[in-house]
N, C-alpha and C positions, 0 to 999 in steps of 0.2 A: 285727448285719451289716455291717462299716462299707463304704462305698461311695464312686468318687469320683465328685466333680459336677465337669460339663461345660458352663462357662457362658460366654455371649456377650452384651457389654453393645451396648445401643444406647442411642443418644438419643433420650428422650423428645419429642414434637411439642409436649407442654406443662409446665411445672413442677409440682412435688410429685404423680407421677401417683398414683393408687393404685387403685381396683377397678379388674376385668379381668373380662372375656367374651368368649366366642364366642357370637355371635349371627345367626342367617341368613348365613354363611360371612366373617362381619367380625369382628373387632378392636375392642371396645369399652370404652374407657378412663376413668375419672374425672381429672380434674384438681383436688384444692384451693386452687392457686393463680386460677385462673380460673372454678371454681365452671362446668364444662361437662364435657360427655361426648364424648367423642372417637371418631366412628365411622371404623376404617380398615380397610385393603387389612393382612392378617396377614402377608403374604409381605414387603410394602414396607416399611409403615408411612404409604405415604401417603394425605393426609386424603380420606374422601367425605362425612364431617357432621358438623359441630358441632350441641351441644345443650347450650342454658341450662337448668343445673337451678337449682331453687327456692332452692339452701342449698349447702352443701359434701357433696360425694357422696364415700360411703362406698362399703358394698358393692354389688355388682352380680350377678342372677343369674336366667338365662332358665327361662322357667316357664311352660307353659301359652300357648307362642305368642306369647307377649310378657316383656319385660322388669319385674323389680324392681328397687330403687337404695334404699339409705338415704342420707338425706340429714340432714346437720346444719343446727340452726335456732339463730338466737337465740347473746348471750351465756353461757346455760348448757349450748351445746353440743347440746341437747336434739334425741334422734334419730327420723325418720321415715322408714315405708315409704312409696314413691309406686310405682305403674306407669307404665310408659313406652311407649305404642303410636303407631304412624304416626310416627314420630322425632320424637315431642314429650313432654314427662308429664303425665301428666293429675293437674292437679291437683284435682281432685277426691275422688282417690284417696287423697291423704293420710291415715294413717293410722299413731298415737303406737308404737314398740317398744316391747316390753315393761320397763317400766319407762325408758321414754325412753332407753334406752341398748343398742346395738348396733354393728359395723362392719364383722364380715369376714363375708361370705352365700356359698352356694352354693346349688346346688340337685341331688336325684337321683328320678328317678321323680317322682311327686304330692307329693314332698317339700322344703321350703326345709329351711336348715339357716344358722342367725343365730350369730353369735358375739358375745358378750360379754364384753368382755375383763376391766374388772374384777373382774366374779363369777365368772371364770377359768369359763364353760360353756358350750357350746352346744346352743340350743335348736331342737328339730325341732319343724319347722310345718307348717302344713296350708295351701297356696294360700289359706285366708283368714285364717293367720294363728294362725290354734287353736294353741295347743301341747301337741303330743302326748307332748313327754316332753323330759327335761333331761338332759343328758350332760354333768359333772361334767369338766374339765380337770386332768390332774396338774401340766399349768405353764403360764406364761403363752404367747397365741399370737400369733402375727405372720401370718397365712390358714391358712386349710387347704383342702385340694378331694380331689374322689373325680377317682384314676383310671383307667384303662383296664382295668384287671387287676378292678375294684373293690373296693379297698382306699380307705380315708380317710389321704389324706396330710397332714400340721402342722408348720409352723414352729415351733416352741418357742422360748423365751425364756427369760430370767431375771429377777430384779424389779425390775432395771435395764431392761430391753430392749434386753440384751446376749447377747450367746456365742447367735446365732441356730442352730437345727439343723434340718435336714429329717430326718422320718422319719414311721410310720403309728401309728394306734391303729386300735383296735375301736369303732364307733359304737353295737354293740348289747349294748355292754357301759355300764352307767350311770356305773362307774367307771373307766374303759379307764387300760393303761398304755402310756405312750411309749416304742415302740422307736427312737433314733437309727438314722440311715443315713446322712449326712453334714453337716459345715459349710455355711451360709449366710452369704453378703455380713452386715454389719451392717445395709445400709441397705435390707436386703429386707421389702418390705410386701406383703402380700398372695400368691396362690396359686391357676393354672389351668394344665389340663390341655388342650390343644387336638385331643388325638386322637394326636397323633406326638412332643411333645415338652411340656414346662412353660415357665408363664412366672411371671415376676414383677414386681412395678415396687419399683426400687432409688431409695424415696421422696426419698432427703434429698440424693443423686445426678442428680437429673431425668435420670434413666436408665430406660428397660424392661431385662430380661435371660428369654432362652431359655437352658434348661439341659436335659440329659439326664443318667442317671446310670450309669455303670457298674459292676459288681463289680471 
């Protein structure tokens, strides 16, 4: 079913925004350019805290009362998982992502979902990062998250990372099909639902956007 996406663009407090998470009533956003995490009021985007990351931050997800963050290191762009506790990165928690790759991330219950874009898959993992199962994606992904209805939503992209589409798929299926709902801006990266509306980072436009969908 095709729907209408009603999107509101807002300036990002830092350039090259990417990962987004809601945690402890705040909006958390990672910036590729500054290599920092920004903690903001979700209504005004007023800055409450800046946290220096140990590299370029990618996915952010809350689980077990703390945040997990994917961070890229070095010229090879190897990806590692870190815990964020008490407003700081726990450097001792550094753990390599499977195959040293990973970008988008979300969590539900006791499960972390890590997107590996080039492998076109999502890994469902335990909090200790042991892999429970692999979910093969029928398309490239520019972000994913669970909605309040319990469904798994995804931004799909073609091989050139263009023609972005918002829709759903069933993660209980190891090889799910993507059901398109609406088109997305070409700059859109990442996906978050805060309980009332969706968020995405318009990375190359240095903006954040909120949106709702309607038939």
